[in-house]
C-alpha distance (Angstrom), angle and dihedral (degrees) to the residues before:
residue distance angle dihedral
X1 . . .
X2 3.78 . .
X3 3.84 127.5 .
X4 3.75 117.1 -111.4
X5 3.78 118.6 -150.6
X6 3.81 108.5 -126.5
X7 3.78 125.9 -158.7
X8 3.86 113.9 -75.0
X9 3.80 87.4 -152.6
X10 3.81 120.8 91.3
X11 3.72 116.1 -122.8
X12 3.75 120.7 -159.2
X13 3.80 120.4 -125.2
X14 3.80 135.1 170.6
X15 3.75 130.2 -136.3
X16 3.77 111.4 -110.1
X17 3.82 97.3 174.6
X18 3.79 138.2 14.9
X19 3.82 113.8 -158.5
X20 3.84 118.7 -167.1
X21 3.82 106.5 -141.1
X22 3.86 100.2 176.2
X23 3.81 134.6 -21.7
X24 3.91 90.6 -76.5
X25 3.84 102.1 33.8
X26 3.75 139.8 62.5
X27 3.81 133.4 175.0
X28 3.84 118.5 -133.7
X29 3.81 115.2 -150.1
X30 3.83 111.0 -159.5
X31 3.74 130.5 -157.5
X32 3.80 94.4 -115.2
X33 3.75 141.6 66.4
X34 3.79 139.1 -137.7
X35 3.72 102.7 -163.3
X36 3.72 93.1 175.0
X37 3.91 91.4 59.6
X38 3.82 117.0 112.1
X39 3.79 127.0 -155.0
X40 3.72 109.2 -87.4
X41 3.71 98.1 34.6
X42 3.78 125.6 113.0
X43 3.77 141.6 -145.1
X44 3.81 131.2 -150.9
X45 3.78 111.8 -120.2
X46 3.80 118.2 -156.9
X47 3.75 132.0 -166.8
X48 3.78 108.0 -175.1
X49 3.71 113.1 -119.9
X50 3.82 91.9 15.6
X51 3.89 112.9 60.0
X52 3.68 147.6 -80.4
X53 3.84 124.0 -114.2
X54 3.75 142.5 165.0
X55 3.82 121.2 -100.9
X56 3.87 129.0 179.5
X57 3.79 113.8 -115.1
X58 3.82 110.3 -110.5
X59 3.80 94.1 -175.7
X60 3.77 135.7 5.0
X61 3.78 104.7 -156.9
X62 2.93 105.8 55.4
X63 3.82 94.0 20.4
X64 3.78 109.2 -119.1
X65 3.77 136.6 -179.4
X66 3.83 127.4 -171.7
X67 3.78 110.2 -146.1
X68 3.76 124.4 -165.6
X69 3.84 116.6 -164.0
X70 3.72 107.1 -113.9
X71 3.81 103.4 134.8
X72 3.80 146.9 -4.1
X73 3.91 96.5 -68.8
X74 3.89 94.6 47.5
X75 3.86 88.8 45.4
X76 3.81 88.6 53.0
X77 3.81 91.6 49.8
X78 3.82 90.4 48.2
X79 3.77 89.0 53.1
X80 3.85 92.7 60.7
X81 3.70 116.5 112.0
X82 3.76 131.7 -157.8
X83 3.82 107.8 -67.8
X84 3.80 94.0 27.7
X85 3.87 115.8 125.1
X86 3.84 128.5 -121.9
X87 3.72 127.4 175.9
X88 3.76 123.2 -132.1
X89 3.78 138.1 -160.5
X90 3.81 126.3 -175.2
X91 2.93 155.1 -22.6
X92 3.73 95.5 -120.1
X93 3.83 137.1 171.9
X94 3.74 137.0 18.3
X95 3.73 127.2 -44.0
X96 3.80 137.9 -152.7
X97 3.79 118.6 -80.9
X98 3.81 113.3 -98.1
X99 3.80 112.6 -149.2
X100 3.76 148.3 102.9
X101 3.74 130.4 -58.1
X102 3.79 131.0 65.2
X103 3.75 117.3 -54.5
X104 3.85 129.7 -165.8
X105 3.80 111.0 -150.3
X106 3.77 113.8 -157.7
X107 3.77 119.7 -165.9
X108 3.81 129.2 -179.0
X109 3.82 119.2 -167.2
X110 3.75 111.5 -39.2
X111 3.81 91.0 -7.7
X112 3.82 86.6 91.8
X113 3.84 91.6 75.8
X114 3.89 100.2 70.2
X115 3.84 86.5 39.9
X116 3.75 90.6 59.8
X117 3.80 87.3 54.5
X118 3.88 88.3 53.2
X119 3.88 90.7 46.1
X120 3.77 92.3 55.1
X121 3.83 91.8 51.3
X122 3.88 93.7 45.0
X123 3.76 91.5 49.1
X124 3.88 90.8 48.1
X125 3.83 85.2 56.6
X126 3.78 91.2 48.4
X127 3.79 94.9 -113.9
X128 3.80 116.4 150.0
X129 3.80 114.7 -111.3
X130 3.76 137.8 -172.9
X131 3.80 124.4 177.5
X132 3.82 132.7 -150.3
X133 3.73 111.3 -162.2
X134 3.86 124.6 -172.8
X135 3.72 135.3 -177.0
X136 3.75 139.1 155.1
X137 3.82 94.9 -103.3
X138 3.85 138.1 2.1
X139 3.78 87.8 -101.7
X140 3.75 89.9 61.0
X141 3.77 99.0 52.4
X142 3.73 118.8 113.3
X143 3.82 134.5 -152.5
X144 3.82 96.8 -11.8
X145 3.78 93.5 139.6
X146 3.82 92.8 41.6
X147 3.83 90.0 56.7
X148 3.71 88.5 49.1
X149 3.80 91.8 49.3
X150 3.84 88.4 61.1
X151 3.75 88.7 59.8
X152 3.79 93.6 -104.9
X153 3.74 122.0 142.9
X154 3.81 107.7 -119.0
X155 3.83 125.9 -153.1
X156 3.84 114.8 -165.6
X157 3.82 131.9 -160.8
X158 3.83 127.0 179.8
X159 3.78 121.8 -175.2
X160 3.75 92.4 -133.6
X161 3.75 96.3 43.7
X162 3.69 95.0 -117.9
X163 3.87 92.0 131.3
X164 3.74 131.9 14.8
X165 3.68 121.0 -18.3
X166 3.81 117.5 -0.9
X167 3.87 110.2 -118.7
X168 3.66 138.6 31.7
X169 3.77 123.9 -25.0
X170 3.70 92.1 -116.5
X171 3.85 87.7 69.3
X172 3.73 86.2 62.6
X173 3.75 95.6 43.6
X174 3.88 98.4 51.5
X175 3.79 96.8 68.2
X176 3.86 91.0 41.2
X177 3.87 91.4 56.3
X178 3.83 89.7 41.2
X179 3.89 89.5 57.6
X180 3.76 88.9 71.7
X181 3.79 95.3 -135.0
X182 3.82 99.8 113.1
X183 3.78 127.8 81.8
X184 3.82 97.2 -165.4
X185 3.70 145.0 2.4
X186 3.85 122.0 -134.9
X187 3.82 116.3 -170.3
X188 3.73 145.1 175.2
X189 3.80 126.2 -178.7
X190 3.73 146.4 86.2
X191 3.81 119.1 -16.9
X192 3.80 93.7 -109.9
X193 3.74 90.2 57.0
X194 3.77 93.2 49.3
X195 3.85 91.9 49.6
X196 3.79 89.9 51.6
X197 3.86 91.2 48.8
X198 3.78 90.5 50.9
X199 3.81 89.0 56.1
X200 3.87 90.7 46.7
X201 3.83 90.6 50.4
X202 3.75 90.3 51.5
X203 3.84 92.1 45.4
X204 3.78 97.6 46.2
X205 3.86 103.1 35.6
X206 3.79 95.0 -116.5
X207 3.82 115.6 129.9
X208 3.78 117.5 -134.6
X209 3.73 140.1 -154.7
X210 3.83 108.6 -153.8
X211 3.86 125.9 -171.0
X212 3.82 113.0 -141.9
X213 3.82 126.8 -160.4
X214 3.81 121.2 -139.9
X215 3.80 137.1 165.4
X216 3.86 107.8 -94.1
X217 3.75 133.1 -177.2
X218 3.76 105.7 172.7
X219 3.89 106.2 20.7
X220 3.82 93.4 -149.9
X221 3.81 105.6 77.5
X222 3.85 100.2 -94.8
X223 3.78 106.3 106.2
X224 3.84 98.8 42.0
X225 3.69 91.8 -145.5
X226 3.86 92.4 129.7
X227 3.83 97.8 55.2
X228 3.79 110.5 149.0
X229 3.81 120.6 178.8
X230 3.76 91.5 -24.8
X231 3.74 94.2 -46.3
X232 3.76 134.3 98.6
X233 3.82 112.8 -119.5
X234 3.81 92.6 -155.2
X235 3.84 94.8 54.1
X236 3.81 107.8 20.0
X237 3.81 91.0 35.1
X238 2.92 164.8 -41.1
X239 3.71 84.1 -177.0
X240 3.80 111.2 50.1
X241 3.83 126.0 -175.8
X242 3.75 119.9 -127.1
X243 3.80 119.9 -169.8
X244 3.74 125.6 -121.1
X245 3.80 111.4 -122.5
X246 3.79 123.1 -130.2
X247 3.75 109.7 -82.0
X248 3.78 145.3 139.6
X249 3.80 87.5 -91.1
X250 3.87 92.1 73.1
X251 3.76 89.9 60.2
X252 3.79 90.8 44.1
X253 3.83 90.8 55.1
X254 3.70 92.4 51.2
X255 3.77 91.8 51.0
X256 3.76 89.7 44.8
X257 3.84 90.9 54.8
X258 3.80 88.6 52.5
X259 3.80 90.8 50.5
X260 3.82 96.2 -117.5
X261 3.80 127.8 108.3
X262 3.78 119.1 -112.9
X263 3.78 119.8 -130.5
X264 3.84 108.0 -75.7
X265 3.81 94.2 13.3
X266 3.82 119.0 114.5
X267 3.80 112.3 -96.3
């Protein structure tokens, strides 16, 4: 994972499609592309006279951003219609690792959107992908069918039990990581989810790459507003690696790669 320096200049784009995803979320498809963008990176979106804020890239060609209504600026973006302009800077930051092996993608809330971009790229490279998607209710779930459309096995959890397993998505993730069949975890979601996943990675021996959110003004490491644990999310992140601690799962993964069960693992 290495940070790419995106353009500091705004480029104008126009909305060509507005896709409602759920009652709170829409995807904006723009008329441009950023072919150099990698899953996990972000852009700064600007509406003159309103504000400028960072958004994870949901697709590079065409350029797409999935926007959940959480405040005045996201509400203004959601109100855009086909033909309306928006200004873009980027891409910035680090991305998830693209490579072989079996990856578990864990998304909480609207964190599922950039993970779908990652899933498409991994599947294009013939990596094996499973997804664990969590939300408060079934109405809040994002991209479950799209992950399935890629051929990925999808595990769902909702806090109210309206779809999939009742509870938090980490309750689905724990047994998956303990199975020993995954080589890494890639995640995006609320800070509490990422903290819990870091603990699970340490406990099961599976390394992780976790995408963190932070308030940003510049996107290029100048203002310091996105400092997180002595690191700048815009430059050192937003995707940070967490090591997998030593555990029986490491041996299980090696056995799984050879096609034979390890002692104590299900055959």
